[in-house]
C-alpha positions, 0 to 999 in steps of 0.5 A: 856521584849517585845518579837517580832515575825516577820511573813514572807510569802514566796512562799514556806510557812509561816515562823515565826522569833524571833527578839533578843534585839528589843528595842536596835535594834529600837534605833539603826535603822540606824546601823541595815540597814547597818547590814542587808546586812551582813549575819553573823550579821543578823543571830545574830539578827534574829532566825527561830522559825517555818516554815510551807511549803505549801503542793502543788502549789494550796495551795500556790495560795489559801494562797497568794490570801487570803493574797492579799485580807486581809483575814486570811487563815485557814493554817495561823491561825493554824500556828500562834496558834500553834507556838506563845507563848500561855501563853504570848500572851499579851506580844508577839508582831507580826510584819507583812509587810502588815497593812491590813493582820495585822488588820485581824490578830488582829481581828481574834487572838487578838494579838498586831500587829506592822508594819513599822519601825523595822519590815520592816527592819527585813523583808527586811533582811529576804527576802534577806537571807531567803534561808540560814535561813531555813534549807533544802531550797536552793536559786534555790528552793526558786527562782523556788517556787517564779517563779511558784507562780508568774505565777499561781497568775498572770494567775488567776488574768488575767483569772478572768479579761478576763472572765468579760463580762463588758470589752467586753461592754467597748470595744464595745461602744468605737469602736462604737463611733469611727466608728460613727466619722469615718463613718461621716468623710468618708461620707463627703469625698465621698460627696465632691469627688462625688459632683464634678461630680453630685452636685445635689445629695447632696440635694436630698439624705441627709443620709450619708450611703444612699448617699454612696450607691447611688454614688456606684450605679450610677457611671457615671450620664450620663449612668442613664436611665429609666431602672435603676429607679427600682434599685434607688427606692430600695436604696432610698426607695422612688419613688419620690426621685428616679425620682428626681435623674433621672431628676437631672442627665439629667440636672446636672451642674457637671464636667465630670469624668474619668473612673479611678477616678470613680473606686476610688470613687466607691471603697471608697464608698464601704468601707464606706457602709461596715463600716456602715453595720459593725456598725449595726452588732456591735450595735446588738452585744452590745445589746446582751451583755448588755442583758446578763451583765446588762439587768435591766440597758439596759431596764431602760435607753437603751443599748447605754447609759447604756454601756457608763455609764459602760465604764465611770465608768470602770466596772459594779462593779464600777458603782454599788458602785457609789451613785446616785449623782455621777451617775447623773453627770457622764460624766460632770466632767469638768463642775462640777469642773469649777462650783465649781471653779467659784462658779456657778451652778453645772451641772444637768446631764451628760451621762444620758442626752442622755436618752429619759426621760430627753428630754421629760421632761419640762425645769423646771423638767429636774433636778428633773427627772435626779435625779430620773433617776440616783437613778433608774440607781443606783438600776438597776446597783446594781441588775445586778452586784450582782444577780445570774440569770440576768433578765430584770424584775426589769429594766422594773418596774423601767422604769414604775416608771420613766414614772409614775414620768414624768406623775406626773410632767405633770398631777399631777397623784400620782405614785405608791409606790416603795415598792409595785412595788418592791414586784411585781418585786421580785415575777415576777423575782423569776418566771423568774429565775426559768424558766431560771434555768430549761432551763439552766439545759436542755442545760447542759444535752444536752451539756453533751450528745453531749460531750459523743457522740463526745468522742465516735465518735472522740476517737482513734482506740484503744478506739473504739476497746475496746468499741467494745470488751466490747459490744461483751462481754456484748452481748455474756453474755446476749445471754448466760443468755437468753439461760440458762433461756430457757434451764432451764425449759427443763432440769427440765422437762427432769429430772422429766420424767426420774425419772418417767420412772425409778419409773415405771420400778422399779414398773414393775420389782417388779410386775413381781417378785411377779407373777413369783412363782405363774406361776411356781406353776400353771405349776407344777399342770398341769404337775401332772394332 
């Protein structure tokens, strides 16, 4: 006879149920589905074998995290080893709802696991009538436990997701691309708008941001004079261009413009200039983030291209999981599927085409260098994703290898072996990591000192009074100890002197007592004479 146990994971704890008449229930599965809704009939099919309540909310969160990852927690292992029939382990069958945790239990305990079919229906009924199957557990308490565990589980997942710095890189590169489009569109609008008044400026100043600055500075072209030549040179950074602008303003064919139109053009130009300045700040922020999260990838292929690879993959971890062939054509999916559909040539590169290496390679070597570069990008991303202390040593070495491979294709000079390069990189990375750890420890000590000082300075009045009282007591005790030390030798000397005086006095008394009868005898003799 097969004995089926069903494991149910609840927010309140683990429960183990025994299913009666398993074979008959399996044959009559459609009727079982109807009987689950009836609590009396369901009680006849299932009975509670054991229940293991969680000790705290933290223990519940640890167990649910382990179950979601398909790992057997120590509490679950102990619960099953204690409550499953030990002598009939081969005959006993354990039903679980998740196949992933079932496989882990089968490896860990050697049990025969069953999922789906009868087990899923039984678990559906247990979930519905759980509060009535376990004594002392009410529906309200069960719902509260589920709500609390749900909040803590979601909070832990969201907190982990927010702390991932590659999300910041993904958002930064997306905003950077959007800013490039917007600045380009707005600059063209300024050119067209201000071109009605000063059309010659478009040919003299070609850069978008510089043109907006010039439009903001010049305003009405008729007001330009020799005095404004220095300010024009500061913006254009070229004296010849500044002189050309001044001469063109005197003989311009543009229409006259009203002051209100000029004010609106200046305001819009100011917006475009501020957007361009913000774009530079955002690029610097992206560079700093890449140096923290993926320093080797940034050193190898550049900040912007590396950030685009991370953004397209979804995260640095996903990029590290990709093979080199996928990284090579990442971003060229449409061309790849079109080539597969039409049976044409597949693309040689995707996002890594924007790297300087592929642009420097000859046309016949572009496919080779892109494949080699994708291989090195995969290595760099894996080092960044799984290293404890981020350093750019490996990225610099990998970049040198790509440079050597480029020169090999051009001149035929044999590059160094990868094994030798990686040995050097490991030694250097160890030294750099040791230095970084020392710096971090020093920073941590400074931070702790600052926190202590801040806690003392920003404490409430009672805390300050307590600290003052403790300091006074310590000071008073120290003063008393010093005084006692100073007085101790003086009192010892005084005792010694007093003892010596007593001794001398007693000796003098004895001498006087001995001499007294002799003096009396002498007096008697004198009287007789």
